[in-house]
C-alpha positions as CSV (number, residue, x, y, z in Angstrom):
1,X,8.6,1.5,20.4
2,X,5.8,3.8,19.6
3,X,7.5,4.6,16.5
4,X,7.8,0.8,15.6
5,X,4.2,0.4,16.2
6,X,2.9,3.3,14.0
7,X,5.1,2.2,11.2
8,X,3.6,-1.5,11.6
9,X,0.0,-0.2,11.6
10,X,0.4,1.8,8.7
11,X,1.2,-1.1,7.2
12,X,-2.5,-2.2,7.2
13,X,-4.3,1.0,6.6
14,X,-4.2,-0.5,3.1
15,X,-7.3,-2.6,2.2
16,X,-5.0,-4.2,-0.8
17,X,-2.7,-5.0,2.0
18,X,-5.0,-6.4,4.3
19,X,-7.0,-8.2,1.6
20,X,-3.3,-9.9,0.6
21,X,-2.8,-10.8,4.4
22,X,-6.3,-12.2,4.7
23,X,-5.6,-14.2,1.9
24,X,-2.3,-15.5,3.3
25,X,-4.2,-16.2,6.4
26,X,-6.8,-18.3,4.7
27,X,-4.2,-20.3,2.8
28,X,-2.3,-21.2,5.7
29,X,0.7,-22.7,3.3
30,X,3.1,-20.6,1.5
31,X,2.2,-19.4,-1.8
32,X,4.1,-17.7,-4.6
33,X,3.2,-13.6,-5.6
34,X,1.7,-14.9,-8.5
35,X,-1.4,-16.9,-6.9
36,X,-1.4,-14.0,-4.5
37,X,-1.7,-11.2,-7.5
38,X,-4.7,-13.8,-9.6
39,X,-6.1,-13.9,-6.3
40,X,-6.5,-10.3,-5.0
41,X,-6.7,-8.9,-9.1
42,X,-3.8,-6.8,-8.7
43,X,-0.5,-6.9,-10.8
44,X,2.5,-8.9,-9.7
45,X,4.8,-5.8,-8.8
46,X,2.2,-4.3,-7.0
47,X,1.7,-7.5,-5.0
48,X,5.2,-7.9,-4.4
49,X,5.7,-4.4,-3.2
50,X,2.8,-5.0,-0.9
51,X,4.1,-8.2,0.4
52,X,7.5,-6.6,1.0
53,X,6.1,-4.2,3.1
54,X,4.1,-6.6,5.2
55,X,7.7,-9.0,5.4
56,X,9.6,-5.8,6.7
57,X,6.6,-5.0,9.6
58,X,6.6,-8.4,10.6
59,X,3.4,-9.8,9.3
60,X,4.4,-12.3,6.8
61,X,7.4,-14.2,5.7
62,X,9.1,-15.3,2.5
63,X,11.3,-18.1,1.6
64,X,12.7,-19.5,-1.4
65,X,10.5,-22.7,-3.0
66,X,12.4,-26.2,-2.1
67,X,12.4,-28.0,-5.9
68,X,14.6,-30.6,-7.1
69,X,14.4,-29.7,-10.7
70,X,16.5,-27.0,-12.2
71,X,15.6,-23.4,-12.3
72,X,15.4,-20.5,-10.3
73,X,13.3,-21.3,-7.3
74,X,10.0,-18.8,-6.7
75,X,9.8,-17.2,-3.5
76,X,6.8,-18.1,-1.3
77,X,5.1,-16.1,1.3
78,X,3.1,-16.8,4.3
79,X,1.3,-15.4,7.1
80,X,2.9,-15.0,10.5
81,X,0.2,-12.9,11.8
82,X,-0.5,-14.8,15.3
83,X,3.4,-14.8,16.1
84,X,4.3,-12.2,18.7
85,X,7.3,-10.5,16.2
86,X,9.7,-7.6,16.6
87,X,8.9,-5.2,19.7
88,X,5.2,-4.5,19.3
89,X,2.4,-4.8,22.0
90,X,1.2,-8.4,20.5
91,X,-1.9,-8.4,22.6
92,X,-3.1,-5.1,20.9
93,X,-1.4,-6.3,17.3
94,X,-3.3,-9.8,17.5
95,X,-6.5,-7.8,18.0
96,X,-6.0,-5.2,15.6
97,X,-5.3,-7.8,12.9
98,X,-8.3,-9.6,13.6
99,X,-10.2,-6.2,13.3
100,X,-8.6,-5.7,10.4
101,X,-9.4,-9.2,8.5
102,X,-12.7,-9.8,9.3
103,X,-14.1,-6.2,9.6
104,X,-14.2,-5.5,5.9
105,X,-16.8,-4.9,4.2
106,X,-19.0,-4.6,7.5
107,X,-17.9,-1.4,9.2
108,X,-20.8,-1.9,11.9
109,X,-19.0,-5.2,13.1
110,X,-15.7,-3.5,12.5
111,X,-16.4,-0.9,15.0
112,X,-18.0,-3.5,17.7
113,X,-15.0,-5.7,17.2
114,X,-12.5,-2.6,17.9
115,X,-14.1,-1.8,21.0
116,X,-13.9,-5.2,22.2
117,X,-10.3,-5.1,21.3
118,X,-9.9,-2.0,23.4
119,X,-11.2,-3.8,26.3
120,X,-9.3,-7.1,25.9
121,X,-5.9,-4.9,25.9
122,X,-6.9,-3.1,28.9
123,X,-7.9,-6.2,30.9
124,X,-4.5,-7.6,29.9
125,X,-2.5,-4.3,30.4
126,X,0.2,-4.7,33.0
127,X,-0.9,-3.0,36.0
128,X,0.2,-3.1,39.7
129,X,-2.6,-1.1,41.6
130,X,-5.7,-2.7,39.8
131,X,-8.2,-3.8,42.4
132,X,-6.2,-2.0,45.0
133,X,-7.0,1.4,44.0
134,X,-8.6,3.8,46.4
135,X,-12.0,3.7,44.6
136,X,-12.5,7.4,44.2
137,X,-12.6,9.7,40.9
138,X,-9.0,11.3,41.8
139,X,-7.5,7.4,42.0
140,X,-9.6,6.5,38.7
141,X,-8.0,9.8,37.1
142,X,-4.5,9.0,38.3
143,X,-4.3,5.6,36.9
144,X,-6.2,6.4,33.7
145,X,-3.3,9.2,33.3
146,X,-0.4,7.1,33.9
147,X,-1.9,4.4,31.5
148,X,-2.0,6.7,28.4
149,X,0.9,8.5,29.3
150,X,3.0,4.7,29.3
151,X,1.3,4.0,26.0
152,X,2.9,7.2,24.4
153,X,-0.6,9.2,24.2
154,X,1.1,12.3,26.0
155,X,-2.4,12.9,28.2
156,X,-3.0,16.3,29.7
157,X,-6.2,16.6,32.1
158,X,-8.4,19.3,31.7
159,X,-12.1,20.2,32.8
160,X,-11.1,18.6,36.6
161,X,-9.8,15.9,35.0
162,X,-13.2,14.9,33.5
163,X,-11.3,15.5,29.9
164,X,-8.1,13.8,29.1
165,X,-6.6,15.5,26.1
166,X,-4.6,12.8,24.3
167,X,-1.9,15.2,22.8
168,X,-0.4,12.3,20.6
169,X,-2.2,9.5,18.9
170,X,0.2,6.7,18.0
171,X,-2.0,5.5,15.4
172,X,-3.2,8.7,14.0
173,X,-2.2,8.1,10.5
174,X,-4.2,4.5,10.4
175,X,-6.9,6.2,12.0
176,X,-7.5,8.5,9.3
177,X,-7.4,6.0,6.8
178,X,-9.7,3.6,8.7
179,X,-12.7,5.6,9.6
180,X,-13.3,5.6,13.6
181,X,-12.4,2.0,13.9
182,X,-9.1,3.0,15.9
183,X,-11.0,5.7,18.0
184,X,-13.3,2.7,18.9
185,X,-10.1,0.7,20.1
186,X,-9.3,3.8,21.9
187,X,-12.9,3.9,23.6
188,X,-13.0,0.3,24.6
189,X,-9.3,0.8,26.0
190,X,-10.8,3.8,28.0
191,X,-13.7,1.9,29.3
192,X,-11.9,-1.6,30.1
193,X,-8.9,0.9,32.2
194,X,-11.6,2.7,34.2
195,X,-13.6,-0.8,34.7
196,X,-10.2,-2.0,36.5
197,X,-9.7,0.6,38.7
198,X,-12.7,0.8,41.1
199,X,-14.8,4.5,41.0
200,X,-17.4,6.7,40.1
201,X,-16.0,7.6,36.5
202,X,-17.0,5.5,32.9
203,X,-16.1,6.9,29.3
204,X,-18.9,9.5,27.9
205,X,-17.1,9.9,24.1
206,X,-14.0,10.8,22.6
207,X,-13.8,13.8,20.5
208,X,-11.1,13.9,17.5
209,X,-9.1,17.1,18.1
210,X,-5.8,17.5,15.5
211,X,-3.4,14.9,15.7
212,X,-4.8,13.6,18.9
213,X,-8.3,13.6,20.7
214,X,-10.1,14.3,24.0
215,X,-11.2,11.3,26.1
216,X,-14.3,12.9,28.1
217,X,-15.5,11.3,31.0
218,X,-19.0,11.4,33.3
219,X,-20.1,10.2,36.3
220,X,-21.6,6.6,36.0
221,X,-25.4,6.4,36.3
222,X,-27.9,3.8,37.2
223,X,-30.6,4.8,34.9
224,X,-32.0,2.6,32.3
225,X,-31.7,5.6,29.5
226,X,-27.9,6.3,30.3
227,X,-26.0,7.5,26.8
228,X,-23.8,5.2,24.7
229,X,-20.1,5.8,24.7
230,X,-19.6,7.8,21.3
231,X,-16.8,8.9,18.7
232,X,-17.6,12.8,17.8
233,X,-15.4,14.7,15.2
């Protein structure tokens, strides 16, 4: 499942494909490749290649035009971004789609939406123990570790558990292409998971390390000037 998820998100690392998908979303009805090319300002052959990748990844669909005159029917394309397709986690898929389709060209807004997407993902992620935890630091750390392991991040606790090294990022290639948006999703995901599991810890920051990253935690504070969670490189 992780491999399939990575392949799909890699498709969205291209601004051209995001622009094409956004156009399909806005149109709402099937359109030919020539119309898409004219709207986004790219060559028809280039757009056709982008559309093919969107179709393979499950973000768009194509079908021949229904016509009652002679001649070869054109292929028409439409967005299926809001449908749950293949074996992707459709909740995070829809959230990231929303970020990528509406975030450009406003990176600050995209980062805020990314964190919200992560929190939403955490809120809906299946968990049998949420709400029935021991309320301790140890129970929080155990739950966070289990969640990241299930998602394919290969977590390894360090520093007494206050640092969780994620040795593998399933979305590393998209992360590298899209700035810190994906890291912001993970920041929100961590915060949301910790909030679902009662205890003294919250997220402090995420630090990129090679192909993965480190999630650094801290004790909650009640002071008015508590530091904001951050992404560090």
